[in-house]
N, C-alpha and C positions, 0 to 999 in steps of 0.2 A: 222530632222537633222541627220547627219551621223558622228559618231566619231569612228575612228579606225575600219572601215569596219563594224560598227554596226549601225543600223538605229533605232532611238528613235522617238516616236510620243508624242509631247507635248499636253496634254489634258486640262491643266488648270494652274492657278497660284494663288498666295496669294494676299491679298488686297494691300500690299505694292508694289509689282511688278506691279499690275494693275494701281495703281495711278502714279507710276513713268513713265510707258510707255504712259499713257494718257497725262501727262504734256509735254512730248517731242513730242507729236503729233502722236503717234503710236496707231492705232486702235486695240483694243484687243477684240476678240470675246468672248462670254460667255463660261464658262467651259463645257466640254463635258464628256460623260461617257468613262471610260477606256475600250478599247476592250478586249475581252477575249483572253487569250493566252494559249498555251498547258500546261504550268506549273500550272497555276491557276486552270484549269479544272481537271488536274490529282490530285492536292492537295485537292480540294473540294470533289472529288470522294473518296479519301482515308479517309478523315475525316468523310464522311457520312457512311462509312462502320464501323467505330468505335462506332457509336451511337447504342443504343439498338434497336433491331428489333420490340420488343413488345412495344406498347404505354403505357404511364403512368408508366414507369419504372424509379425509382429514381436512381441516380448515387451512386456508392458504396453500392449496395444493400446487398452484403455479410457482410460488416461491420455493417450495420443497422440491419440485421437479427441476427448477433451475439450479439449485445448490447441489443436487445429486447427479444430474445428467448433462448440464450445460456449463461446465466449468471452462474458463478461458485463461489463456496465458498472455499477459501483457508485457511488453518490453519497454522499459523506461530508458529513453535515449537522452544523454546529457545535452544541454543547450549549446548551440554554436559548434556542433560536431559535424556539420555538413550532411546530416542524414535527416530524412523526414520521419517524424514520430507517428507511427501507425497506431490506431486505437486498439487493434486486436491482432496479435501475431499467430495464435493457435488456439483452437477450441477443441472440445472433446469430440473426437471423430476418429475414423480409421486413418492411420498415417501411411501414405504411399511411399514406397522406396524410391521410385523414379517418377515423380509427378510430371504430367504432360499438360502444358498450358494450352488454352483454347486459341487456335489460330484466328486471324482476323477474317471474319466472314465465313468461317468453317464450322464444322461440328466438333464439339469437344470429345476427346477420346479419354476413356477411363484408364487408370494405371493398371499395370500388369500384376503387381503383387504389393502387399501391404506388410507393415511390421507386425509381428506377433509377439507373444510373451517369450518365445524362444530367443528372440533377438535382444531382449532387454536383460543383459547380464552386466555385472560390474566390470568395467574396463572396455566395454563395447562402445563404438563410435556410431552415432546416428546422424545421418545427413538429412536434415529437414529443410526443404525449400532453400537450398544453397548455403545452409549454415550447419556447422558440425557441433554436435553435443556429445560430451563424454559422461557416461554414468559412473559416478564416483562411489556411491553408497546407496543403501535402501533401508527401509524401516523394518520393524520386527514382523509385521504382518506379511510383508513381501518375502522375507526370509523363510517364514513358515510355509508360505504358499509354494515356493520353489523347492523346499525340502520334501514336502509331501507329494508333489506332482512329478518332479524330475529327480529327486534324490540328491540335490546339491547341498553340500554341507559347508563348503568354504565360502565365506562372505567377507573377505578382507577388503576394507575400504581403500581407495586410492588417495594418495596425498595430492591435494590441489595446490599448485604454486601460484601465489599472487603475482600480478604484473609488477615488473621492476619499476620503481619510482625514479624518475629522472631528476637528478640533483645537479645544479650548475656549480662549476668550480671557479667561476670568475670572481676575482676579489671585489668587484663592484656590486655583486649581487646581494651580499649581506646574509644574515640568517633567514631561515624559512619563515619565522614568526614576523619578521619585519617586512616581508614582501606583501604586495597588494593581494587581495583575495583572488583576483583573476589570474595573477601570475602564479600563485600557489596551485590553483586548479589546473593550469596548463602544465605545470611541472609534474603533477601526479596523474595526468591523463594518459590515454592510450596512444595518442598521436606523437610522432617524433618531432621534437622541437629543434629547429636548426641552430647551429652554434652562433654565438654572439659575434656580429660583424664589426663592432667597434664604432658604429654610428649612433650617437646619442647614448642614453643609458640603457642598461639591459631590461629595465622595466618597460621602456618604450618599444624595444624590439619584441618582447613577449606579448605586448598588447596588439601588435600587428599580426601575430600568429594566432591569437584567440578569436578575433572578430574581423569581419571584412572592413569595417570602419573603426580604426583604433580609437580608443578613448584615453585621455591623459591619466596616468597613474595617480592613485590617491596618496596623499601625504599622510605620514604617521603623525597625527596631531599630538598624541600623548608623548611620543619621543621628542617632538619639538619643544613642548612645554617643560619636559624634564631636563633637557640639556641646553636650552636657549637661555643665556644670561646667567646661568648658575656656575659655569666653569670659569674659574679665575686662574690665570696663568701667571706665575711669579718667576722672575729671573734674577740672578745675582751676577755682578761683574766687578772686576778689579782692574785698576790702571797698571799696565805693564811698563814701569819706568826703567827697568834694567836694560831694556833693549835700546841701543843708540842708533 
């Protein structure tokens, strides 16, 4: 058929059209294969070029390689802690026991020895770039690995103690829920908060310990609306006339 100077070849129809034409007495031949056209051939050739040339190559191989071999350890440092937040603390590589830093203008020297699987036991302390890490527990796969390779059967985990939270005993501090968020964060941080010196309120003193430029503490607006104007104080008195 030709529509608007363009010729179309009908190669098949659906079941409804075939039944309709058969009822009105029109013989419908079976469906035939669509002939190849230049656009389909060009499209298939372009798609074949996008496929990997090497066999048995998985798609997104770069992402799969990163997830399996290029894992990283990031350290989240709290704000206003006095330390710079680095983007990457440790990546998947051999860990040196005694790393040697590159001298200025000199040639870097490689470390003498590295950590191996013999050093990774429960309770051992690893010193990585000036920081100490204690291995407290391991997963099931690691337990089976050490059992079959080294014959280790005891894998009792260590109890990790949480840092002690500093709670002020000053009568002016109030409950923890009534403190500002910055003061509550400073009370539960790792830094030692100096004792209250008596100048101003304790919230002001804690504000100077959190940031270099202290900010005024936020007022508890809900507490102000709950207690302001609603407390009625009543007193009773009598005239003491017996005293001369």
